[in-house]
C-alpha positions, 0 to 999 in steps of 0.5 A: 499499499503506497502513500498515495493510495487511499485506505480501503482496509476492514475499518471501512469495509461494509462486509467487515461490519462485525469488526471491532475496529470497523468505523464506517465514518472514518472514511469521511476523514481519511486523506490520501497519505493518512496511512503511510508505509511504516518503518521498522526502526522505532529509535525516533518514534514511540507512538506510530499512528496510522502506518502500514507495517509489512513483514517483507520490509524488515531487513533484519533477521531478528528484531526486538521492539520494546514499549511501543504504542501502535494506534490504528496501524495495520500489520501484514505477515512476518515470515522468515524473520523472528520478531519480539514485541515487548510491552507494546500496546496495539490500539485499533490495529488490524493484523492480516497474513501469516505470522511465524516465529513472532512473540508477543510478551506483556503486550496489550491488544486493545480493540484490534482485529486478529480476524484474518491472520494465521499465527504459526509457532508464535507466543502470546506470553501474559499479554492483555486482551480487550474487545478483539476481533476473531474468526472461527474460520480465519483466525488460525492458531498453529503450534502457538502458545497463549499463556491465558486462553480463557482471557483471550477468548473472553475478550473476543467481541463484535461491533454492535454500532453498525449492524446491517439492516436485518441483523439484531444485536442478539443474533450477532452475539450468539454468533460470537458465542459460536466463534468462541466455542470454535476458537476454544477448540483450536486453543486447546488443541495447540495447548495440548503440545505447547505451553505450561500445564497451567495454560493447558488446563485454562484452555480445558476450562474455556473449551469445555464451558464455551462448547456447552454454551454453544449448543444451547446458542445453536438451538436459538439461531435455528429458531424460525423468524416471525418478524413479518406478517407473511411469515406469520401467516405461513407458519402454523402456530403448533409448529412455532409452539413446538419449536419454541418448546423444544428450544426451551428444553434444550436451554434448560438441559444446556444450563444444567450441564453447564452448571454441573461442569462449573462445579466440577471444574472448580472442584479440581481446578479444571484437572490440575489440583489433586490437593484441591479435590482431596481437601474438598473430599475431607471437608464433605466428610467432616460436614457429613460427620457433624450432621450425623452427630447432630441429628442421630445424637452419636459421638462426633468421632463415631459419626465421623468414622460412619460418614467416612465409610458411607462417603467412600461407598464401602459402608453404605449397606452397613449403615443403611437398614430397613428400620432407619427413620427418614432423616437417617436414610436422607443422610446416608443417601446424601452422603453416598451421592456426594461421595460418588460425585466426588470420586468421579472427579478425584479418580479422573483427576488423579489418573490424568496427573499421574499419567501426564496425559493432555487432551 
């Protein structure tokens, strides 16, 4: 892109209305030389604004760029050269093309687009993400490490200020949830071989929760639209009712599944903490023992041993007899159920940690 060419990027492209950087009003204020050719020499500038940085223009095989704030800049792919951005801020920037062996350390991406970019063997270490644009199909992350994948996905956003006619905010937000779920699976696949255990289990959490949520979103997107009179006349009321009832039931089941996964994930720190799940088991046994001593009027230590036997399931038949009163049965059943749930989480966590299996 030369200095004499008017800017025609995604900021003013009507087909990219979903981008956080999209701003059709910007076209009115742009001049022919507003976006100039950017120089990779930052010794004389700390805050470049409206420049286009092309990886092919970088003459050195390695470059380290420290503490630079890029405002409304475009970055085109970097291949065959290693670049490290440290403590840089990218505000309203657009990344496009292939980026290979690029490291971002303690950088901030604020209202920037990563929708048409391919990261290969790149690193995002302790970066901060705010209102970033991503694409489930076009954002490619290959053999790359993101140390905080959940924060990365949470920051994914869409532009709701300039929606085309016929597109609602609700629809756009539902599509964003599906994009997050798709990208979460991609990131989890990467973290299976790249990065630390901490970032891997963070990716497990994000992929599980966004995947569960997206199934509920999919049912909403399939709902027929009854916005116009002709559409309402063509569709029978019973069909509409059946579709909405089915959608409601799917939403309820998805919400329950989401809650169960949240609780199970918190119990073992999404698979990375054996100590936490063991501590929770001990705490549950103590609570069960206290309840037994209170309601059955037995000594606390005796009640604690009984609760442990029921909780670990090998003493349920011993302590559950036909003559038991209702509250005794309730205590035994509740303790056994919690023990079964705890065992399912604990066993999977221990096996996963001992075998060091990812994915």
